[in-house]
N, C-alpha and C positions, 0 to 999 in steps of 0.2 A: 747770215746772222743767226746765232743760236739763242732761242729764248731762255730766260732764267727758269729755275724750277717753279716759282710761283706763276710765271707766265704760261709755262707748259701745262701746269695743272689747270689753269683757267681755260686754255685751249681745249684740253681733254674734256672738261666739264661742259663747255659750249658744244663740242662735237657730240657728246653723249646726249644732250638735250635735243640737238638737231636731228639725231638719228631716231629719236622717239616720236618726232612730229608726225611722220606719215601714219604710224600706228594709231596715234591719238586721234587724228582726224577721221580715220576709218572707224574707230570705235564710236566717236561722237556721231558720225553719220549714221551708223547702225542704230544707235540709241534714239536718234531723232527721226529715223526713217526718212532720210534724205538721199539714199543711195540708189534710187530708181525702183523699177518694178521687181527686180530680182537682187535684193541686197546681199544675199549669201554669195551669189556668183560674183558680184562686184567686189566684195571683201576678199574672197578667195583669189580672184585674178589679180587684184591690186597688190595683195601680199606677195604673190608670186613674182609680179613685175618688180616690186621693190627689192625682192631677194636678188634678182638679176642685176639691178642697178647698184646695190651695195657691193655685189661681187665685182663688178667692173670698176667701181670706185676703189675697192681694195687693190685690184690689179694695177690701178693707175699710180698708186703711191710710189712704187719703185722707179718708174720712168721719171716722175715728177721730182723725186729726190735726186736722181742722177743728173738731170739737166738743170736743176735750179741750185744744187749744192745745199739744199735744206735737209741735212741729214737727220734732223729731229723728226721729220715726217714719218720715219720708220717706226717711231714710238706710238703712232696712231693706228698702225696697220692691224694690230691685234684686236683693238676695239671694233674696228670696221669689219674684220673677219667674223667676230662673234655676233655682231648685229646681223651680218649676212645669214649666219646659221639660225639666229633667233627668228628672223622674218621667214626663212625657209621652213622652219619647224612650225611656225604659226600658220603658214600656207597649208601645210599638210594637215594640221589639227582642224582647221576650219573645214577642210574637205571631209576628214574622218568624222568629225562631230556634227557640224551643221548641215552638211550635204548628205552624208551616208548614215548618220545616227549610229555609228559604231557597228554597222552591219559588216562584220569582218569577212563573211563569205562574199558579199557583193564587192567589197573593197579588193579582195584577192582576185576576183574575176576581172575587175577593172584594170588592175595592175598588169594582168596577163594579156587581156584582150585589147586594151587601148594603148597604142604605142606611146603617145605623148605622156601618159601617166607612168608607164614603165620607165621611160627615160628620166622623167622628173624625180621619181622615187629613187632611181639609181644615183642621180646627182646628189640628193639629200643624204643617202647612205654613205656616199664618198665624203661628204662634208663632216659627218659625225666624228671620225677619228681626228680630223683637223681641229674641231672645237674641243675635243677631249684633251688633246696634246698642246693646247695653246699656252699653257702656263710655263713659267721658268723652271719649275720642278720637272716637267715633262721633257724640256729641252736638255736638262742635265742628265736625266735618266736615259734618254734615247741617244744622246750625243749629237753634236751639231750637224754632222754629216747625214746621219740617218733621219734626223728631224727635218732637215731641208729636203731630203729625198721624198719623205712622206708628204710634205706640204706642197710639193710640185704637182700633186694631184689636183690642185686648184685649176690647173690649165684644162684638163679634160672635163672638170666640173663646169667650167665656163662654157665649153662647147656643148655639153649636154643641156645646160640651161637654155642656151639659144635654140637648140633643136626642140626642146620641150615647148618653148613659147611659140616657135614657128608652127609646129604641128597642132598646137592648141588653137591658134588663130585661124589657120587654113586659108581664108579668103584675103582679107586686107593684111598683107605682111609688111606694111610700111615700118612699123616699130620693131618687129623681129629682125627686119633687114638692117635697121640702124644699129641695133645691139650686136648683130652678127658682124657688121663692118668694124665696130669698135673693138670687138673681141679679136678679130683677125689682126687688127692693127696692134693691139697690146701684146698678143702672142708673137706676131711677126717681128716686132722690135726686139723681143727677147731672143728669138732665133737669130736675128742679125747680130746681136751682141755676142752670142756664143760663137758664131762664125768668125767674127772679128777677132775674138780671143784665140780661136783655133789657128787662124792665119798668123797671128803674132807669135804663137808658140812654134809654128813651123818655120817662120822666118828667123827665129832666134835659135833654131836647131834643137828646141826642147820638145820632147814628147812625154807627157805624163805617164808614169808607170801604172800598169793595171793594178787595181786594188788587191787582186788575189795573188800578185806576183810573189810576195813574201811567203805566203802559205804554200805555194807550189814548190818554191825552193826548199822549204823545210821538209816537205813530203819526200822529195827526191834525195834529200841529204841523209835520210834515215837509212 
């Protein structure tokens, strides 16, 4: 069942507010000094973990749409993706501002010398072009095929996010393991879909032409 436009608008509004809740409670906890002995570390780590959670929720939209038939879910994915980037950027800013006090030399050394920071920074940098090209204008400008190809980088981003969290925790890897298993499942099901599609094409005697085939023919025709 597809919700009407007013219903979908209400769902989007509710989702928007729900996505703000983790950040609100962290801010209130910081203001009220209820985040433990090291509130800055608590805020930084919590924002990072919520980034990974939102990323996995975003990756869950497509399988959920496919198996439930709720095609309208795809219209929520952009908001979830932007919140993923927003929490990731907040995670970085708390580290740069509250932890390092904009000491760029120390930050640069951290990025180079501490592998979990290097991986986390790389993941956020890969997220940046996805956030920038999330608009309908960007889709029209890039073209659907190129836009989809660019946004498939969410898959290595998810892997880097899990590695970042795993290397950060070091000892008790229970939650990093949970997120890693979910990530493997979400990426594995996509790989299985692609394999199923490939088998259908082979069974039907159809093989897609390489994208560059037309260009090659034109070159040799000259």
